[in-house]
N, C-alpha and C positions, 0 to 999 in steps of 0.2 A: 503300726503298719505306715509305711512311707507313703506321702502323697505323689501322684503321677507327676513327673517331671513335664513342665509346660513347653511348648517349642513356640519359638518366634515366627511370625507369618511374613514380616517385613523387617529388612535390616537397612538402615540409613547408614550410609557412608559417602565420603568426600573423594575416594581413591576411584577415578574413572578417567578416561581420556577426555583430552580438551576438546576433541573433536566430536565428542558423543553427545548428541541431542536428547538422548534417554527418550526416545519416542514409544519405546514399549511402556515405561514407566508413565508417560504423559497420557496414554492410551487408557491405563487404569483409572485416570482421574477426568475421564471424558465428562462424568456428571458435573463436577466441578466446572468445567470449561462452559457448560450449558448454562451453569447458574450465573457466571460471571458475563456471559454474553447477555442473558436475560437482564441483569443489574445495568449494564451498558445501556441497554436498549431503554429500561425504564427509566433511568436517571436523566437520560438526553431529553426527555419529554415531560418530565414531572413538573406540574404546575405551569404548563403551557396550554393556551386554547387550541392551537392549529394541530397539535402533536405531530404524527408523522408526515403530514402535508408539509412539514418544512423539508422533507426529503426532494421535494418537487419545486419547492419555492426557491431554494438555494441556487440549483443549476440553472433555472429559468431566468431570473434576476441577473446571474453573471453571465450568462450567454448573451442577454439583452445589452447588458453594459459592453462587452467584448465586440458586439456587433456594432454599437455604435461608435465606440471608440478606435478600434483597431479595424474595424471593416469599412466603416463610412469615413470617419474622419482623418484616420492615417492611411487608409486606403490600402492595406496589407493584402497582398493574393492569397487565395485559398485553393489554387490549382484548378479553378473551374468548378469546384465543389459548392453546392448551395451554403451561403455562408451561416445560415442557422445550424444545420447539421454538421458543419465542420467546427464550429466552435463548441457545440453541445457534446460532440464526442471528446474533444479535449480537455473540456470542464469535467465531465463525468470521469473520466479516467484519471485525471489530475487528483480530482477530490479523494478517491478511493485511496491513491498511493499517498498523498499528502496526512490524510486523517489517520491511516495504519502507521506512518513513519512518527508522527507526534504522539501517537497513542502509546506504540512499543517502547518509545524513548524515555517516557516516564514511567515505565514498570517498576523499577526499585523505588523510586522516591514516592510514587502514588499508593503503592502497596506495601510500604514499611512497616506499618502497624498488623497487617495481617502476616507478613513474613516472620515477624518476630514473636508470633504466638503458636503457630501450627506449621507443621512441614507438609509440604507438596513440592512437586517438581516446578521450579520458577519460571519453567518456559511454559507454563500453562496461562500465565496472564498476558504475554505478548501475542499468543495464538488465539486467545479470546477475542483480542482486540481486532485482530486480522479478520476473524469469523464474524463478529459485529459488524464490521464495516462493511463485509461482503454483502450483508443483507441490505444495507443502504445503497450499496453499488447495484444491487439487483432491481430495487425499486427505480432508480434513476435510469437503469438500463431499459425499463418499460418505457418510460417517458422519451428516451432516445427512439426506441423501436416505433413508437407512434409517429414521430415526424419523418422517421426514416421509411415507414410504408406509405406515407403521404408521396414523398417525392420519388418513390420507387414507382409507384402507380402513374406518375407523371411523366416517367421516362426520363429523370433527371439525373440519375445515378444508374451506375452499371456495377452492381457489386460480383465478386467471384469467389473461387473457392477458398481463397486465404481469410474468408470471414469464418469459416470452420476451426481456425486456429485461436479463437477468442478464449475458450477455457485456458489453454496454454499461457496465453499473453496475460490472464488474470493471475495465473499462479506465478508467472515471473514477478509480478508487480509485488505480489504478496511477499514472496521470497526476498525481493529486493529490500522492501519496507521491514521486513522481519530481520534481516541481515544488518541493516543500517541501524535501526532501531536498538537492536541489543547492543552494538557499539556505543551508541549514545547514552544509553540506559546504564551501562556499566561505567563510561566514564564520568556522568554526571553526579556518580555517587560521590566521587570525591572533586570534582571540579565543577561546582554550581554555575559558573559563567556560562558553561555549554548550553545551559537551556536557553539562555537570551540568544546566543550564536546559533542554534538550531532555528528558533523562530525566524530570524531574520535570514539564515541561508537558505529555508525552504521557500520563502516568497522570492528569493533571487533564483533558485533552481528551475522555478517554474518559466522564467524568460530564457534559461539555457535548454529549455524542452520544447519540442515542437506542439505547443498548445494553442497559441495565438498566430501561428505562421506555419507555413510547409517547410520542409528541410529543402525543397528546390529553391527557394528564396535566398538559401546563405551559399556565399562563393568562397573560393579559394580554402585558406587556413581555417576559417571558422566552419567551414561544411566539414573538414576533415576532423576538427574537434569533436563536433557535433555526433560523429559516427561512433565516438567512444563514450557517450552518454548512454548508460544501460536503458533510460526509457525512450531513447529516439527510435531504436527498432521496434519496441512494443507501440508505440503511438502510431507511427509509419504504417507498420503492419495493419494495425485496427483499421486506420484510416484508409488504406489500399483495399482491403478486403470487404469491407463495408460500404465503401462510398466509390470504390472503382478508379481512385486516381492517387498518386501520390510517388515520391521518389523512394520506392521501397526494393530492398533486394535480401535474399537470404543470407549472404554473409553478414549484412548488417544487423539482423536478428541473431545470427549465430554469435557476433562479438558481444552483444547485449547479455545472452545467455551465458557466457563464458564468464564475464564480469560479475554478474549476479551471484553465480554459484561461487565465485572466490568470494565476494563480500560475505555470503552466508557462513563459508567456513570461517572466514576471520573474524566475523561477529560471535560465532560459537565458541571461538578460542577464548576471547576476551570475556564474552559473558560467563562461560564457565570457571574461568581464572577470578573473578570478581565477585561471583555468587557465593564463594566460600567466607568472604570476608567483608561482603557489602554493610552488614549490620553495624559493623564498627564504625563506619564512616557516613552513612545515610543520615 
């Protein structure tokens, strides 16, 4: 009597569209995403005394440094917004973007050992980075909210309806970091020098983004160029909505959105192309 024929439940193949993010397959591995997020959270504070308190310490000390250097010594304008709130908002948003970008950019190199032993959608790792950093952003947002309520009750800020666009702005930042990170993670498997360039470039990019200054401070061609920075529309919209002042416009946010999703599409193509052969070069 012949044995019953077994049927495969999963088929692994490399024949898929370069634009395909394979989100349906990623959803099947949601438990693995949870494990990666937990791993990142635990490893970040393993053998530390203060633990998650560092979530608060980092933005507080950075804000104080910006307040002294750029607010008092350099005398940069904040459009009449309380300086503490202005810098805290910028630091909080920038921390989320920069940590997501640097984390996703090391996806292949940092997980080569795992990738070589077991199959799972490679997009799981950069998505877990975005989610784990979202938890940190949430904690820092509570800190921002505490200061915001203080100045709100004192009548020093006038928020408006654009504050409710915050979830969309966070998604845009996450998508931008994910798309850019996928590009760098794919390229660094072959060109290791890009790791050094990325760290240097992220530091410079902060000064090209309205973190420590309002966009209204820029004039002429510099202001026109700043409008095409994908983060400009996000930062200005957040500050305009929560703090009530800023040089924000809907077209500015529209430009940011279009550029970000173009970068996501480009990152998806490069990531999917390199994914098939990266183990030979990493």
